[in-house]
C-alpha positions in Angstrom: 64.5 119.9 76.8 63.7 116.3 76.1 63.7 113.5 78.6 66.5 111.0 78.8 65.8 107.8 76.9 66.4 105.2 79.6 66.1 102.3 77.2 68.9 103.7 75.1 70.9 104.5 78.2 70.8 100.9 79.3 71.6 99.6 75.7 74.5 102.0 75.3 75.5 101.4 78.9 75.7 97.6 78.3 78.0 98.3 75.4 80.1 100.6 77.5 80.1 98.1 80.3 81.4 95.4 77.9 84.3 97.7 77.0 85.0 98.3 80.7 84.9 94.6 81.5 87.1 93.7 78.5 89.5 96.5 79.4 89.7 95.4 83.0 90.3 91.8 82.0 93.2 92.8 79.8 94.6 95.1 82.4 94.5 92.6 85.3 95.3 89.5 83.4 97.9 90.7 80.9 99.3 94.1 81.8 99.7 94.2 85.6 99.1 90.6 86.7 102.5 90.0 88.3 102.8 93.4 89.9 99.2 93.2 91.3 99.9 89.7 92.7 103.0 90.9 94.4 101.2 93.9 95.8 98.3 91.8 97.1 100.8 89.4 98.7 102.5 92.3 100.5 99.0 93.1 101.9 98.7 89.5 103.1 96.1 88.6 100.4 96.8 85.6 98.3 93.5 85.1 96.4 91.7 87.2 93.9 90.4 90.6 94.9 86.8 89.5 95.8 84.2 87.7 93.8 84.6 88.1 90.0 80.9 88.5 89.4 80.9 91.6 91.6 83.5 93.2 89.4 81.7 92.2 86.2 78.4 93.7 87.5 80.2 96.8 88.6 81.6 97.2 85.0 78.2 97.1 83.5 76.7 99.5 86.2 79.6 101.8 85.5 78.9 101.7 81.8 75.2 102.5 82.3 76.2 105.4 84.6 78.6 106.7 81.9 75.9 106.7 79.2 73.4 108.3 81.7 75.9 111.0 82.4 76.4 111.6 78.7 72.6 111.9 78.2 72.4 114.3 81.1 75.1 116.7 79.9 74.2 116.3 76.2 71.6 119.2 76.2 74.3 121.6 77.5 77.4 120.3 75.5 75.7 118.9 72.4 75.6 115.4 71.0 78.8 113.6 69.9 82.1 112.2 70.9 83.4 115.3 72.5 80.5 115.3 75.0 80.9 111.6 75.6 84.6 112.1 76.3 83.7 114.8 78.8 81.4 112.3 80.5 84.1 109.7 80.5 86.6 112.1 82.1 84.1 113.1 84.8 83.3 109.5 85.6 87.0 108.6 85.7 87.7 111.6 88.0 85.2 110.5 90.6 85.5 106.7 90.1 89.2 106.3 89.3 91.4 109.2 90.1 90.0 109.9 93.5 90.2 106.2 94.5 93.8 106.0 93.2 94.8 109.1 95.2 93.2 107.6 98.3 95.1 104.3 97.8 98.4 106.1 97.2 97.9 108.2 100.3 97.3 105.0 102.4 100.3 103.3 100.7 98.2 100.2 99.7 99.6 99.7 96.3 102.9 100.6 94.6 102.9 103.9 92.7 103.7 102.2 89.4 100.6 100.0 89.7 98.4 102.9 90.6 99.8 105.0 87.8 99.2 102.3 85.2 95.6 101.6 86.4 94.8 105.3 86.6 95.9 106.1 83.1 94.3 102.9 81.8 91.1 103.8 83.5 91.0 107.3 81.9 91.5 105.9 78.4 89.0 103.1 79.1 86.3 105.5 80.5 86.6 107.8 77.5 86.4 105.0 75.0 83.5 103.3 76.8 81.6 106.6 77.0 82.1 107.3 73.3 81.0 103.8 72.3 78.0 103.9 74.6 77.0 107.4 73.4 77.1 106.1 69.8 74.1 103.9 70.7 72.3 106.6 72.6 69.4 108.5 70.9 66.8 110.7 72.5 
């Protein structure tokens, strides 16, 4: 078994992170902006959800983690888009679905907003993982 190529993980992860950040921009600025603003107002929040730079850094860190996960499971599942999609689903499960279930359980956001963001996150994670894996080489 060969070692994980960390340079390629970072390179592929930055591409995956770019996909995540562009996807999040489209989601929050075009798709759910009005619903999200109303939901935040209901929580007594009028401004943005924290510092923008934190979310951007998080997107790139998530992308790097996606490609690292792909590299880690690649020896067992084989190289390619299918393995990358599996990595994307795993990352989404722990990073997106579980968080959405927790927010729904606490009643923090309307169910339609949570449903849209959860499905969007699944597609986004799979696409980002596949593009990031395309760059990865051992």
